C-alpha positions, -999 to +999 in steps of 0.1 A: +000+000+000+006+037-010+015+064+013+029+101+008+036+122+040+036+157+051+043+180+081+028+213+087+040+237+110+015+247+137+021+273+154-013+275+173-046+264+180-053+290+155-032+273+128-053+245+135-084+256+126-070+265+098-052+238+086-084+214+096-106+241+075-089+228+044-086+193+054-123+196+050-122+212+014-111+181-001-128+152+018-159+137+017-186+114+031-167+069+039-136+091+041-113+077+080-091+101+090-070+091+126-055+116+149-024+105+172+003+119+197+004+124+232-014+142+259-022+172+252-008+176+218-036+184+198-057+153+186-086+170+204-083+201+196-083+188+158-116+168+154-134+192+181-125+224+149-131+199+118-159+190+137-172+226+143-159+234+111-187+212+089-213+224+117-204+266+107-209+267+140-179+279+161-196+276+193-205+242+192-204+219+224-175+191+209-171+169+238-140+144+242-158+112+238-138+090+261-167+083+276-187+078+255-162+063+230-184+075+196-204+107+194-225+109+159-233+149+139-256+154+119-242+171+094-244+177+056-210+154+064-225+133+085-196+125+114-186+101+139-156+112+165-148+083+175-119+075+209-107+046+215-090+045+241-109+026+267-110-003+248-080-035+250-086-056+217-098-041+185-124-073+191-143-054+209-155-030+181-177-054+175-192-057+205-198-015+194-216-016+167-177+003+153-171-025+129-165-018+100-174+019+105-199+035+088-211+040+052-221+074+040-205+092+075-170+108+075-153+088+106-130+104+127-104+084+149-082+089+181-060+062+199-062+049+166-041+020+173-066+001+191-087-006+162-051-031+145-060-043+111-102-031+117-083+005+103-093+009+065-063+002+042-078+036+028-075+065+054-059+105+065-035+095+096-027+131+111+003+127+141+000+153+164+037+164+185+042+192+208+073+212+192+104+227+216+092+255+235+056+277+235+023+264+225+038+257+191+025+221+172+037+199+143+011+174+126+028+147+103-006+144+073-005+106+059-022+098+037-026+056+027-042+045-007-069+063-021-062+090+002-029+099-008-041+123-036-060+143-008-028+143+013-009+159-018-038+179-027-038+188+009+000+201+007-008+220-034-038+239-016-012+249+017+016+260-008-012+283-024-028+298+001+016+308+012+019+321-018-014+343-025-008+353+010-038+342+024-023+314+046-032+330+085-065+340+069-098+326+088-115+301+067-152+299+072-174+270+057-197+276+023-224+252+011-209+236-019-235+226-050-239+200-070-203+191-087-172+182-072-160+223-064-161+225-031-157+269-014-145+292+019-145+327+028-113+337+034-113+363+064-082+386+066-081+416+084-117+425+080-111+417+038-130+386+025-121+370-003-138+336-021-111+305-017-123+277-048-114+245-050-122+233-083-096+194-084-093+186-129-124+162-131-112+125-141-145+101-155-131+067-162-162+061-171-161+061-214-198+052-220-209+078-247-193+069-278-160+064-262-164+102-240-174+104-205-207+120-195-185+156-185-167+156-223-200+141-239-225+170-225-196+196-221-190+199-192-158+222-176-132+195-169-110+222-150-112+251-141-096+271-169-135+280-180-139+294-147-113+323-161-124+324-191-159+322-188-157+349-166-128+375-181-157+372-211-188+384-189-171+408-174-155+428-205-194+428-210-198+450-184-216+418-161-208+416-126-187+383-119-159+376-093-128+395-098-098+368-100-070+378-077-050+345-075-046+315-094-033+281-103-050+266-131-024+235-127-042+226-092-070+242-100-074+261-070-084+303-073-085+327-049-118+354-062-133+390-048-163+381-019-202+395-039-213+390-007-244+364+001-278+391-009-297+367-034-326+374-050-350+353-032-364+365+005-392+352+034-397+317+042-400+297+023-385+322-001-401+336-031-389+359-059-381+397-053-395+404-089-379+437-088-345+418-091-355+388-113-364+415-134-337+430-134-312+398-142-341+392-172-326+433-182-287+408-181-294+385-206-312+410-232-278+430-229-258+394-232-274+386-264-277+409-283-243+413-299-230+390-314-199+375-294-169+353-296-161+320-299-128+318-285-116+337-253-076+342-242-059+329-212-034+342-198-005+316-196-025+288-222-033+290-252-070+306-263-104+287-245-126+276-276-164+274-263-177+243-265-211+240-288-242+226-271-249+196-298-276+174-304-257+146-294-250+161-258-285+171-254-295+135-251-269+123-234-286+149-209-329+140-213-317+105-211-309+104-174-347+099-175-345+069-185-317+059-164-320+072-136-356+091-133-378+060-141-361+037-128-371+056-094-405+054-104-405+017-104-413+022-143-394-008-161-373+011-193-381-014-222-357-015-251-390+000-273-393+029-251-357+036-252-354+037-289-387+056-291-377+079-261-344+090-286-365+085-322-384+113-310-363+137-288-338+132-318-356+151-345-368+172-311-335+188-307-324+196-345-346+216-345-348+235-310-301+230-320-312+250-354-315+287-339-284+317-339-261+307-311-251+324-286-232+324-251-251+304-228-244+303-191-260+271-181-269+272-145-285+313-143-308+314-110-316+314-081-286+304-065-254+319-084-273+348-088-263+375-054-278+417-057-255+441-058-274+473-041-244+495-043-238+490-083-264+505-113-276+492-139-272+457-142-242+454-124-266+451-093-268+414-108-236+391-096-229+357-113-213+332-096-213+299-112-204+304-155-181+273-162-204+248-180-209+278-203-217+264-239-231+281-273-263+273-283-297+284-278-300+318-256-339+304-247-323+277-220-310+308-194-345+330-197-359+290-193-334+289-158-345+319-147-381+321-153-382+281-141-360+288-113-347+247-100-348+263-065-376+281-057-413+287-071-421+311-101-457+313-106-471+312-144-482+345-143-440+358-129-424+336-157-453+353-188-438+389-170-405+380-173-406+358-212-422+390-220-396+412-209-367+393-224-389+400-260-395+432-254-360+437-247-345+420-273-373+434-299-359+465-284-327+459-304-336+445-333-368+451-348-369+418-366-371+397-337-400+371-337-416+364-304-433+336-318-399+314-331-389+321-296-420+308-277-413+282-293-377+276-284-387+286-253-409+254-247-381+232-262-355+243-241-377+238-213-385+205-221-351+197-227-336+215-188-363+208-168-367+165-183-325+166-180-335+175-140-362+149-130-328+132-139-296+147-123-315+150-094-324+112-088-289+104-099-279+132-072-295+110-045-291+079-062-253+077-070-237+111-051-260+108-013-279+143-020-318+134-015-322+170-005-322+179-043-352+152-047-376+178-033-368+203-059-385+176-082-420+184-086-414+215-089-391+202-122-422+185-130-449+214-133-427+236-152-425+208-174-458+206-182-455+242-181-435+235-211-451+205-230-485+226-231-472+240-265-483+230-295-449+222-311-444+193-281-472+172-295-456+142-298-430+143-269-463+152-244-478+120-258-454+105-247-447+112-214-484+112-209-480+076-217-441+061-206-437+088-167-456+095-135-451+123-116-421+122-086-436+105-054 
């Protein structure tokens, strides 16, 4: 079994907290971290810092589990904190229900030597020791097996933070998204920036004509598209984060913090109509001019924006067959699959036969920040755009007016779509509302069919069940789209084969 180690100097307890926050960006459910060292060396301090960071609660009580042996924390990443000091033999783990260690849980183990051979081969070991004099500690972090890559990445992240002058900043947890990226706020002297950890994606399942899903549907596989598209959008007057520091090879960057004031209010959250109107105006301005297909990236060749294509969009909607229908206990027959592909291929041929522009792709509430101190369209901050492609301009209007994360009434949807059409006709009198309405319905059907499958996959494959709560909303949007006369064939197929969400 391979292993790699890195030694980290910890000047004080704040440095320990920063190390554990950095590690939290890189680990996930099913990881096992052992903590060793003499009494008072910092094992429990490190465990407490990690749990509090994941809980986003600096005051959370995290007692040492020396007497209880194990303490569970029901967080977005479930945590089990274990102290094996009081057991004498690894066989006792069976009696405690700790052998094997639980799945889908981050496990922190103090006194791991008592576990013997029960420790998994793939794990991270953290050994803490006193430094000579003062309160400082040393931490030797070792990755075994599959965890070796995470320790290498930890070392690269710490080097990047040091080079950027951010190593001593206080880390504040931020929620992640549906991707493999992770984020933290870096607060230093009253100034806040955003750290993005965006490892290069390596999907080895080449199941779509020799391509991975990521490649086939043109998702960003590195941090380079974020840098390229961000600078392109900013050059066109959009408020996207200014990038301060990058490591394009490792996939780290530090950028401007646009804040956290969004475009929703209330509980349950509802759209703030003025802000949705402003977000619509941003799309009008973005789409009114021809946009370049390639963008420069400093130190790299030009980045070519990929194009939406029939094959890629067909793969996206096929997630309905592969994930959503099995979730609804529907057997997908060969005949169903063949008729589905035939209908959708013809459907998408028509949908993509329109002039293409930049499609941000997830232009909806989680990715929009309200910047009240700015003017005009600069009031709308956009923070997620690395998956941008060339495609129908209606796609982003659908993303906004049929927001996947919050209910948009049909009346507000009509208002937003009408506002967009008026804006486009103001710049281009030949803009055709009827053609736009059909394109809008087609993109709505494609996007919402994809999302039904994506949210089922996030639940089943990625252990993110909270996405299922959005499916009834997505289903409602889909029904609005299928009411368009041009979608009659697709509507009939759905009526025959697809039940609504549970």
